[in-house]
matplotlib code that plots the C-alpha trace (Angstrom):
import matplotlib.pyplot as plt

x = [0.0, 2.8, 4.7, 1.5, 1.1, 4.7, 4.3, 1.1, 2.9, 5.8, 3.4, 1.7, 5.1, 6.1, 3.0, 3.6, 7.3, 6.4, 5.0, 7.8, 7.1, 5.7, 3.4, 5.5, 4.9, 7.4, 10.4, 12.4, 14.2, 17.9, 18.1, 16.4, 17.5, 19.8, 19.4, 16.3, 17.0, 14.8, 16.4, 19.3, 19.9, 21.7, 23.5, 25.3, 25.7, 28.6, 29.6, 33.1, 33.1, 36.3, 35.3, 31.6, 30.7, 28.1, 28.9, 26.6, 27.4, 25.1, 24.4, 23.5, 25.2, 23.9, 21.9, 18.4, 20.0, 21.8, 25.2, 27.4, 28.5, 29.1, 28.3, 29.9, 28.4, 29.1, 26.6, 28.2, 26.7, 23.1, 23.7, 25.0, 28.3, 30.8, 33.8, 36.5, 35.6, 33.6, 33.1, 32.7, 29.8, 27.4, 29.2, 26.8, 27.7, 29.5, 31.2, 32.2, 33.8, 35.8, 39.1, 41.7, 39.8, 40.0, 37.2, 37.6, 35.2, 34.9, 33.6, 34.9, 37.3, 39.2, 41.1, 44.6, 44.8, 44.6, 41.7, 41.1, 38.4, 39.2, 39.9, 41.2, 40.0, 42.8, 40.6, 41.8, 41.6, 41.2, 44.4, 45.1, 45.9, 48.6, 47.7, 44.2, 41.5, 39.5, 36.2, 35.3, 31.7, 31.7, 34.0, 34.8, 37.5, 39.3, 42.6, 43.4, 43.0, 40.5, 38.8, 37.1, 35.2, 33.5, 33.1, 35.4, 35.5, 38.2, 37.5, 37.8, 40.8, 39.1, 40.6, 42.4, 41.1, 37.7, 38.8, 41.6, 43.1, 44.6, 46.8, 46.9, 49.9, 49.6, 46.9, 47.1, 44.9, 43.1, 40.9, 42.1, 39.5, 38.7, 35.5, 35.9, 32.6, 30.5, 32.0, 30.0, 30.3, 30.5, 27.8, 28.4, 31.2, 30.9, 33.0, 31.1, 32.9, 36.3, 35.3, 34.8, 31.4, 30.9, 27.6, 26.7, 25.2, 23.8, 26.9, 29.3, 31.9, 30.3, 33.6, 33.4, 29.9, 28.0, 26.7, 25.6, 26.9, 30.0, 32.7, 36.4, 38.6, 41.7, 42.7, 39.7, 36.0, 33.4, 29.8, 27.3, 24.3, 23.1, 20.4, 23.1, 24.3, 21.2, 19.0, 21.0, 19.2, 16.7, 19.2, 21.1, 22.7, 22.8, 23.8, 25.0, 25.8, 26.0, 23.1, 22.5, 25.1, 23.8, 24.6, 21.7, 21.5, 19.4, 18.7, 16.5, 15.5, 12.3, 11.2, 9.4, 12.9, 14.1, 15.6, 14.9, 13.2, 11.6, 14.3, 15.9, 17.2, 19.8, 22.7, 23.9, 27.1, 25.3, 21.9, 19.7, 16.3, 13.6, 13.4, 9.7, 7.8, 10.2, 9.4, 7.4, 10.3, 14.0, 16.2, 19.0, 20.6, 20.8, 22.0, 22.2, 21.7, 20.7, 20.3, 17.7, 18.1, 16.9, 16.2, 15.7, 14.7, 11.8, 9.3, 5.9, 5.4, 7.7, 6.4, 3.0, 3.0, 2.6, 6.0, 7.0, 10.7, 11.9, 11.3, 12.8, 13.4, 13.8, 15.0, 11.5, 9.1, 8.9, 7.9, 6.7, 8.6, 6.7, 3.7, 4.3, 4.3, 7.7, 7.0, 8.8, 8.2, 5.2, 6.1, 9.2, 9.7, 10.8, 13.6, 15.7, 19.3, 21.2, 20.7, 22.9, 22.5, 23.8, 23.3, 20.9, 18.7, 17.9, 19.1, 18.0, 18.9, 17.7, 15.3, 12.4, 11.5, 9.5, 7.9, 4.2, 4.6, 7.4, 10.0, 12.6, 12.9, 14.3, 16.8, 17.7, 15.7, 15.9, 13.5, 11.5, 12.3, 15.2, 15.6, 14.5, 11.2, 11.0, 11.2, 8.3, 10.1, 8.5, 11.1, 9.0, 10.8, 14.2, 14.2, 12.3, 12.7, 11.3, 10.1, 8.8, 8.4, 11.4, 12.9, 16.5, 17.2, 16.0, 16.6, 17.1, 16.5, 17.7, 18.8, 21.9, 24.1, 26.5, 28.8, 26.8, 26.7, 24.1, 23.3, 20.9, 20.3, 18.0, 15.5, 18.2, 20.3, 23.0, 24.5, 23.9, 25.2, 27.1, 28.6, 30.0, 28.0, 29.5, 27.1, 25.9, 23.0, 19.9, 18.8, 20.9, 20.0, 21.6, 20.8, 21.5, 21.6, 19.4, 20.2, 22.1, 19.5, 17.0, 13.3, 12.1, 12.0, 15.0, 15.8, 17.6, 19.3, 21.1, 23.3, 25.3, 26.7, 23.5, 20.7, 19.5, 16.6, 15.3, 12.8, 12.1, 11.5, 10.5, 12.6, 10.1]
y = [0.0, 2.4, 1.4, 2.2, 5.6, 6.5, 5.6, 7.8, 10.6, 10.4, 10.4, 13.6, 15.3, 14.3, 15.9, 19.0, 19.2, 21.2, 23.9, 25.4, 26.1, 29.6, 30.9, 30.8, 27.9, 28.7, 29.7, 28.0, 30.1, 29.7, 29.5, 32.7, 34.9, 37.9, 41.0, 42.0, 45.7, 47.6, 48.9, 46.5, 44.7, 41.6, 43.0, 40.0, 36.2, 34.1, 30.4, 29.2, 25.9, 24.7, 25.0, 24.6, 27.7, 30.3, 34.0, 37.0, 40.7, 43.6, 46.4, 44.0, 43.8, 40.5, 37.4, 36.4, 34.9, 38.2, 36.8, 39.8, 39.6, 43.2, 43.1, 39.8, 36.4, 32.7, 29.8, 27.2, 24.1, 25.2, 28.6, 32.0, 33.0, 35.9, 36.2, 37.6, 41.0, 41.8, 45.2, 47.9, 50.4, 50.4, 51.1, 52.7, 50.1, 46.7, 44.4, 40.7, 38.1, 34.9, 35.2, 32.4, 30.4, 33.4, 35.7, 39.4, 42.0, 45.7, 47.4, 49.3, 47.0, 47.3, 44.1, 43.4, 47.0, 48.5, 50.3, 49.5, 49.1, 46.1, 43.0, 39.5, 36.7, 34.3, 32.0, 33.6, 37.4, 40.0, 40.8, 44.4, 44.9, 47.4, 50.1, 48.8, 51.0, 53.1, 51.5, 48.2, 47.3, 45.5, 42.6, 40.5, 38.0, 37.0, 35.1, 35.0, 38.8, 40.4, 43.6, 45.9, 49.2, 51.4, 55.1, 57.8, 61.6, 63.8, 66.6, 64.4, 62.5, 59.1, 57.6, 58.6, 55.6, 54.2, 50.5, 48.7, 45.3, 42.8, 39.8, 38.5, 40.6, 44.1, 46.6, 48.6, 51.5, 51.3, 53.8, 57.2, 59.4, 62.4, 64.1, 67.1, 67.3, 65.2, 61.9, 58.6, 54.9, 51.5, 49.1, 46.2, 44.7, 41.8, 40.3, 39.6, 38.4, 39.1, 42.7, 44.3, 46.1, 48.7, 49.8, 52.3, 55.6, 58.2, 60.5, 57.7, 58.6, 62.0, 63.3, 61.1, 62.1, 59.1, 57.7, 54.6, 51.9, 51.5, 49.0, 49.0, 47.6, 47.6, 51.1, 53.4, 53.5, 53.1, 54.0, 51.2, 53.1, 56.8, 56.5, 56.1, 59.6, 61.6, 60.4, 60.9, 59.7, 57.8, 55.0, 53.3, 49.9, 47.5, 44.1, 42.4, 38.8, 36.6, 34.2, 32.1, 34.1, 37.6, 40.1, 40.7, 44.1, 44.9, 48.1, 51.2, 52.2, 52.2, 52.0, 55.4, 56.9, 55.2, 52.0, 48.5, 47.1, 47.9, 47.4, 44.6, 44.2, 42.2, 43.1, 40.8, 42.8, 45.0, 46.0, 45.9, 44.1, 43.5, 40.5, 39.7, 42.7, 43.2, 44.1, 46.9, 47.7, 47.8, 44.7, 44.4, 41.0, 38.0, 34.4, 31.7, 28.1, 25.0, 27.2, 29.4, 33.1, 34.0, 37.7, 39.6, 43.2, 45.3, 44.4, 42.7, 41.5, 39.9, 39.7, 40.7, 37.6, 38.3, 37.5, 39.3, 40.4, 37.2, 35.6, 33.1, 33.6, 30.4, 32.0, 32.5, 33.3, 34.7, 32.3, 33.2, 31.8, 33.3, 35.6, 35.5, 38.7, 40.2, 42.2, 45.6, 48.7, 50.8, 53.0, 51.0, 48.8, 45.1, 43.9, 40.9, 42.2, 38.9, 35.5, 32.4, 28.6, 26.5, 22.7, 22.9, 25.4, 29.0, 31.4, 35.0, 38.0, 41.6, 43.9, 42.1, 41.6, 38.4, 36.4, 35.8, 36.7, 34.2, 36.4, 33.7, 34.5, 38.0, 39.3, 35.8, 32.7, 29.4, 28.2, 25.3, 22.9, 21.8, 24.0, 21.2, 21.6, 25.2, 23.6, 21.3, 18.3, 14.8, 12.7, 9.5, 7.8, 9.0, 7.8, 5.2, 4.4, 1.3, 0.3, 3.6, 3.9, 1.7, 0.2, -1.1, -0.8, 1.0, 0.3, 3.3, 2.8, 5.6, 6.4, 8.6, 8.6, 11.1, 10.7, 11.8, 12.2, 10.2, 11.9, 11.5, 14.4, 14.8, 17.6, 19.8, 19.6, 17.4, 14.8, 11.2, 9.4, 10.3, 8.2, 9.0, 7.1, 6.3, 7.2, 4.3, 3.9, 2.3, 1.9, 1.3, 0.3, 0.8, -0.8, 1.4, 0.3, 2.5, 0.9, 3.9, 6.4, 7.8, 7.7, 10.6, 12.1, 12.0, 13.4, 11.6, 13.7, 12.5, 15.4, 15.8, 18.8, 18.9, 18.0, 17.2, 14.9, 14.3, 12.3, 11.7, 8.7, 7.9, 5.8, 4.3]
z = [0.0, 0.9, -2.3, -4.3, -2.6, -3.3, -7.0, -7.3, -5.6, -8.0, -11.0, -9.6, -9.1, -12.6, -14.0, -12.0, -13.0, -16.1, -13.7, -11.5, -7.9, -7.9, -10.7, -13.9, -16.1, -18.8, -16.7, -13.9, -11.2, -10.8, -7.0, -5.9, -8.7, -8.5, -6.3, -4.3, -4.9, -7.4, -10.6, -10.9, -14.2, -15.5, -18.6, -20.1, -19.6, -21.0, -20.7, -20.1, -22.0, -20.4, -16.8, -17.7, -15.7, -16.3, -15.6, -15.3, -15.0, -14.2, -11.7, -8.9, -5.5, -4.3, -5.2, -3.9, -0.8, -0.1, -0.9, -1.8, -5.5, -6.7, -10.3, -11.3, -10.5, -11.3, -11.3, -9.1, -7.4, -8.3, -6.5, -7.5, -6.0, -6.1, -8.4, -6.3, -4.9, -8.0, -9.4, -6.8, -7.5, -10.3, -13.6, -16.1, -18.7, -18.4, -20.8, -20.5, -22.8, -22.8, -24.6, -24.7, -22.0, -19.7, -18.4, -19.1, -17.5, -17.8, -14.7, -11.7, -9.9, -6.7, -6.1, -4.9, -3.7, -7.2, -8.8, -12.5, -15.2, -17.3, -15.2, -16.1, -13.8, -12.8, -10.7, -7.5, -8.0, -10.7, -12.5, -13.8, -17.5, -18.3, -20.8, -21.3, -22.8, -20.4, -21.3, -23.2, -23.7, -27.1, -28.1, -31.2, -32.0, -35.1, -35.7, -32.0, -31.6, -29.3, -30.6, -28.1, -28.3, -25.8, -25.1, -26.4, -25.8, -27.0, -24.5, -21.4, -22.8, -22.3, -25.4, -28.6, -30.4, -31.3, -31.3, -29.4, -30.2, -27.7, -28.4, -24.9, -23.9, -25.4, -26.4, -29.6, -30.6, -33.9, -35.8, -34.4, -32.8, -34.9, -33.8, -31.5, -29.6, -27.2, -28.4, -28.7, -28.0, -29.6, -28.5, -30.8, -32.9, -35.3, -38.1, -41.3, -44.5, -42.8, -42.2, -38.8, -38.4, -35.7, -34.3, -31.6, -30.5, -32.9, -33.1, -33.7, -36.4, -37.1, -38.2, -41.3, -42.2, -40.9, -37.6, -35.8, -38.2, -40.3, -41.3, -41.0, -43.9, -41.7, -42.8, -42.6, -41.7, -44.5, -44.6, -45.3, -46.5, -46.7, -44.0, -41.3, -42.0, -41.2, -38.4, -35.3, -32.2, -34.4, -34.8, -32.0, -32.7, -29.7, -31.1, -34.3, -35.3, -38.4, -39.1, -42.2, -44.2, -43.4, -40.7, -38.4, -36.7, -33.7, -31.8, -31.9, -35.4, -37.5, -41.1, -40.8, -40.6, -43.8, -42.3, -43.8, -40.7, -37.3, -34.6, -36.5, -40.0, -42.0, -44.3, -47.1, -48.0, -50.5, -49.1, -46.1, -45.8, -43.2, -40.9, -41.3, -40.0, -37.1, -33.5, -31.8, -29.4, -29.0, -29.7, -27.1, -27.6, -30.0, -29.9, -32.5, -31.5, -33.4, -36.5, -34.9, -34.0, -30.4, -29.9, -26.6, -25.9, -24.6, -27.3, -26.9, -30.4, -33.0, -36.6, -35.2, -32.9, -29.2, -27.6, -24.4, -24.5, -26.3, -29.7, -32.1, -35.9, -37.9, -41.0, -42.4, -39.6, -36.1, -33.3, -29.9, -26.9, -24.1, -23.4, -19.7, -17.7, -16.8, -13.7, -13.1, -11.1, -12.1, -15.1, -16.0, -19.1, -18.7, -20.9, -21.8, -22.1, -22.2, -23.8, -23.5, -23.9, -21.0, -20.8, -23.7, -21.8, -22.7, -20.0, -20.0, -17.9, -17.8, -16.0, -14.4, -10.7, -11.3, -14.1, -13.6, -9.9, -9.3, -7.5, -7.6, -11.3, -10.6, -13.2, -14.5, -15.4, -17.2, -20.0, -18.7, -21.6, -23.7, -26.7, -28.9, -27.2, -28.6, -32.1, -31.2, -32.7, -32.4, -30.7, -30.4, -33.2, -32.1, -28.5, -26.4, -22.7, -21.1, -18.6, -17.5, -14.5, -13.8, -10.6, -11.0, -14.8, -17.9, -21.6, -23.9, -27.6, -29.9, -33.4, -34.0, -37.1, -35.5, -32.5, -29.5, -25.7, -23.8, -20.5, -17.6, -15.2, -12.2, -11.7, -10.3, -13.5, -11.9, -14.2, -13.0, -16.0, -19.2, -22.0, -25.5, -28.2, -31.6, -34.4, -36.6, -39.0, -37.5, -33.9, -30.9, -27.3, -23.9, -20.6, -17.6, -13.9, -11.7, -8.4, -7.2, -8.3, -5.8, -6.5, -8.7, -12.1, -14.5, -17.9, -20.7, -23.5, -26.6, -27.8, -31.0, -32.8, -35.0, -32.6, -29.1, -28.3, -24.8, -22.8, -19.2, -16.9, -13.4, -10.9, -8.5]

ax = plt.figure().add_subplot(projection="3d")
ax.plot(x, y, z, "-o")
ax.set_aspect("equal")
plt.show()
């Protein structure tokens, strides 16, 4: 009787697993989120593939458990933790990138008794970087060289160059600053067809007769199109990346001012074109994964489809990911400022105090499905698990023509089993001993470079 009751309870919990504790059905909290203070934002998230760590930066000072983190956090053992002493104070803008297996962060550091802006994490404390640029918000890499851009202002002497390069040892100024006035800033850098593209604020590169967006041929800046010369504050580029052979550009701009799209457009090397019917609000970040483009910002529709702050473009159509409510202070606008993929899950960061009232999803949250679930793929013919529920052993039948990783995780994301599977034509099967597994719900994933299929089972 007790055994039967436990089995029923497990089935109930399995059915409820798609609904996280709290009120949000689409999003799972990552511990208790980041920072209880109003107004703080997660600006960017990156993954270190070598250490398998997730890093976040923003204007926060602590996590949801009031652990002091000061602007830089790492996801460790299912909790957020500090990274050294972090970045003291709330820098107006922040930048972060992985370069040569090392984390670089721009902020306002005070570590090892030295105050500096650009820090290099050596796993113990933040290292200073001699002759580094005063500010670095945007990053791009090519042929082992790190390119970085930020603010520049001739009057205050912040920088004599628009772009700096770094080879791991030395910084070199590129593109001499030439505008005598209020200056500007670079928000986004991206390489496309071996050319570096620069995007930023409206008076960027005014000295050369154009603003907001240009390209660098290694010698000088070049204008892409006439509309970027005239509209000033009507065009502000926030992010750029290559997708399906074209350069996608997101930010604040609209067709009514002569641009190809509303808040997002693409460039094929010769001309701009719209991405569907675009958004109804600013695009702040983009991420390509599994040949899909994920876009975040402060919009509520994408291609006319209701999609709060987050949407997916499949190369032809916009797809809604969520219509959940991102809660903020009265009068404020919610936004997704950062997108990353970690363990096949979509992780977002930005400005939101809760999602559908779930305050554990503050500033950062995890999509409640593998990304293959977003694509609505039918995996019934690709993976079968039996018996299910199981007691001491399961058999997994699957088909994979590519080398893959077979992985079992528990509901907390902890890996319980992992094995490399050699790809062959036809079906394969694997018997796995569950005697050391606790009772509960588990997830099986078969991952290759091209796809990821998943299923779940119950250990009773």
